[in-house]
N, C-alpha and C positions, 0 to 999 in steps of 0.2 A: 504492501498501500503507500503511495508516495506521500512525506510526511512536510508538512508545511513550513514554513523559513525559519518559524519559532511557537513552540507551543502556547497553546488558550490562556493566559493569563487569568482573564476576566470573565465571569458566567453568569448573565443574568436570563432573568425570565418575564415577561410582560402578558396581560393579561385585559382584556374588555370589562370584567367585572361584569355577568349580565345578572339583572335579580327580576324577579316576577312583577308583576305589577302591584299584583295583589299581596304581594311581601317585598315591600324594595331591603327592609332589614334584614332580612335571609340572607338575598346575593350581595348585602354587603358586609358580613359579617363572613360570608363562605370567602372574600380575596382578603379579608385583614387575616384569616388563619391560611391562606394561600401564604401571604406574604412571611408570619410566626414560619411556616414547615420552610420557605425557601431558607432563610438566614438557619433553621437546626440543619439544614442537610448543607450547609456550607455557602447557597449561592451567594455572589457577590452584589449584586443589585436585583431590585425587583421593583417593573416600572407597570405601571395604570396608563390604558390609554385614555382617550377623554370622548365621551359621548352628549351631544345637544339634542333632545326633543328624542331620546332613543332611553332601551331599556338600559341603558348598560350605564356608568359611572357617568358623574357630568360633573365632577368637583372630583378630579383627582387631589387637588390638593387638599381640600378637605377629608378626604379617606387617608390620605397619607399622614396628616398629623395623629390620626389615630391611629397609625403604624409605629409613630414613632414611639406611640406609649409602652407598644404590644415586643421592642424590638428591640437590641441595643447595637447593633453591629452593623448591618447588611445595609445598605446603600441603596435608595427611594428616589426611583424617577418617574418625570411624567413626559408620554414618549406617545402623542405629541399633544400641547395645549394651542390650541389653533385661536392666534390673537385679536381675528378680528370677530370674537366671541368678548373680546378683553380692554378694560381700561389699565394702560400698563402701573401709571400709578398704583393703583390698589391690586394688580397681581403683583407688584415688588414689594407690598407689607404682606401679603400673604405667604409668598415664597420665604422673605425674610424669617418671617415667625417659624412657618414650620422646622425651615433650618436651622433656628436659633432650638429649637425644641428637641429636632433632632440630633445635635449638638456635631450638627456639620455633612450631615449623610445626605442632605436632596440634593438631585440634579436634576433639574428641572429642563426638559424638552420643550420646543416649541416649536411654529411654522405659522407662516402668514399666507396672506390670499382674502377675499370673502368669505364668511361666513359663508356653510352649505345651506345650500335652498335660500340664498339671501332675501329673495323677492318671497316670501313665506314668512318672512319672522322679521324683513326689517320694520315694521312700523313697532313690533315689539320690543325689536332689540334697540333700532336709534330714530324713532318716529320726528325729533326734529334736525338729527343731522344726517342721514342713510346718504347727500347725495355729494356731500363732502367730505366723508370719513376716507382716508388714507389705509388703506388694506396691502401695502407694499412693505418692503424690508425697513422703512424710517421708524415702523412701529416695533420692530425688532432693538435698533437702535433707539430707541426709548427709553425700551427695557434694559437694554446692559446698563445706560447711563445710573439709572436712578437705584438700581441692581447694585452696579459699583459705587456710589457711596455719592454722584454727582446732586448739587442742588436741585431742589423740586419746588422751592421757595424762596426766597428773594428778604425774608425774614429767620434769625435766630437771636433770641434771647426771652428774655420774661414780658408778661403781661398779669399784671395783677399779683398772683401768686403759682401763676401760671408759666413752666418755660416750655418753650420748642423751638425744632430744631428742624435746619433747615433741610437735613435729606431724610430719606425713609426712614425710621424707625422701627421695631427694631435695625441695627447695620450686624448685620452677618457677612463679618471677612473670611473672602475663600469663596463663596457662594459665585460669584460673578465668572470665576475660573471652571465652576461646576456648569453654565449652561449650555446644553446643548442643541443644535441645530435638526429638523427632520427635513431631511432633501430628495427631492424624487429627479430633481432634474439637474443638470448642471453647473446652469444659473446659479441654483440656490444654493449648492455644494462652494460655489467657488465665493458665495455671500457670503456665507458661514463664516470661510477660512478668512476673507479681507476684514471680519470682523474679529477674529481669535475665539469662536467660537467652538465646541467639539461638535462633531457630525453622528446624527444618525443616520445610516444611509438603507433605505426602505426598502419593503418585499414588494412597493409598485412604484414604478421609476417610467418615467418617459419614453418612448421608444425615438429617441432624437440623434443618436448616432447609430440606430443601428436596430435590429431587432432579437439581438441574445439576450436577454437576462443581465448574462453573467458578465458580459462585454460591458454593457452598462452601466453597470453599478461600480466593474470596475473602472471605468472611467472616470467617475463623481468622487474614487476615492484617491486616484490618483491626482484627477485637479483641486481638489480639495489641498493636499498636501503639498502640491506646489505652490498655492499662494499662504498659506498661514505661516506665520510667524517660528513657529516650533517642527516647520518641514515636515521629513519623517517622521517625528516625535508628538507629530498633532494627532490627537487621540481621535480613532474611528469607533463604532461599534455595529456592527452589520446584523441586522435583522432576518430573521426565515421563524416558518414556522415547519418545528420540527414538532416528529412523536414517535420515539421509541417504543416498542413493543415488544419487551425484552419479557416483561413482569404481565404484561395486558392479557387477562383472560381471552379467551375465544369469541365472545361475543363483542367483547373491546375493540378487537383488532379489526374484525369482520365491520365496525360501525366505524373503525378508523382509515380503513382503506375506501369505504365508501365514500366518505366524508371528500377524501383528496380526491376521488375518480368524479366527483360530481364539481369539483373546482377546476378538476385539470385542462378542460377547454378552455376557457377565459388566458391561460399561460401557453396558447400556441399560435396565437399572431396579436400585436397592437389592438386594445378596445375603445372603439368609441373615439369620439374627436379630439379628443387629448392624448390618443394614443398611447394609451398607459400599459405597459409589460406588468402583469405580475407573474411572481414570483412563484413555480412548482411547490406544494408542501413534501416535507421530506416523512417517508412514512416505511417504519420497518426497524429491524437489530438495530442496537447502537453499532454495532463494528459494518451494517450497509452506510448507516446515515454516514457517519467519521468517511467513511469515502468518497460519500459522495461531495461533502463540505471538501475533503482535502483535494478534491479535482475542482471546484468552484473557484474561478478566479480572483473573485473579490476576496473570499475569507484565508485566501494565503495571502492577503497582506494585510491583515487585522488581526488580532489579541485578545481583543472584546467581541463578544456576543452579546443581545439581548433576545432569545428566542421565543417566538411569540404560540403564546399557547391557541387550539385556534376556538372560535367562537360559542360553538354552541353542544358545547363536553356537561358531562357532571361533575361535580367536587371531588368525587371518587375515580375518575378520569383523568383527571388534573396533578391527583396526588402522585396518579402511578404515573403519567407522564415527567412530572419535575423528577420525582422517585428515580426513575431511570436514566433523567438526564444527567442529575449530579454524582449516584453511581454507579454508572455503566458508560453513558456517551462521555459526559466531561473528561475521566480518566482516559478514555481512546482519545483524547485530544490534546492531552497533552496536562491537563485542566488539575489542580490541588484544591480541596477544597478549605475555604477561607474556616476559621478557626477563633473561638473566643478568647 
């Protein structure tokens, strides 16, 4: 089996945190239990997706605040917060607060662009300013400046008995260095680099340079590092859906293969007007998945991953998948579990 240039250094997982509309507490509790399990298994990081007006986590920062009180070591990330839904100043306050609660473990991932289905939500989201809102990268720049401690106000001092700061409080040293950008295009990878961010390469990319997913993802990694101040040392985390079956029951294996089979046609060619390329789901034994990853051109140039859990499985399925990733697949990739 061909080996990557370096063993896998950081192993994380990503979950959408689905819940039943009639029992939202149950789904959120399941997500928190998975984060706790991830820490016990030695994962380096746990990441939450972001879903608005759906039955998935709409406020990952709030859920991660809860996770900070149930874990001690594992890093906690968002992949990703769509900034079109956010006020950068308020978000900076929330991120800094959760980072302080975590002891410096928060890894916020963000993206830009108009909110999904903007025409359907614009009156609720921006009733007075929809036409003038800027959904470009300037929104990220505002967030980075505020998280980094640049002034948000022209006043610092005391009024009566109240003290006021001119920058976001609490101030979280080091948080600015743990900001990530979720890039699906060459241009966004370059912008992330030019702004000194870390890069989350997506399992969905635009077919700009070709129609081979691995080659396109690799081009994002290389373009990012070419423009980043840290060059080859700039942090990149790869995201793919990975489903090892080593300890799965026959029923689970059948369900996993059917899930991947149903999603496979979308990986054959670019989809829709945006010409989106989707990565195939990797299902099989840990040894089989390791071989496919070692042959993946982008994986061979990274030493961090955040493997995505499938959207629609049950809690017991996620427990099995995470356990196999940590105990079988991770070691096959040269990874060693973290210890307290």
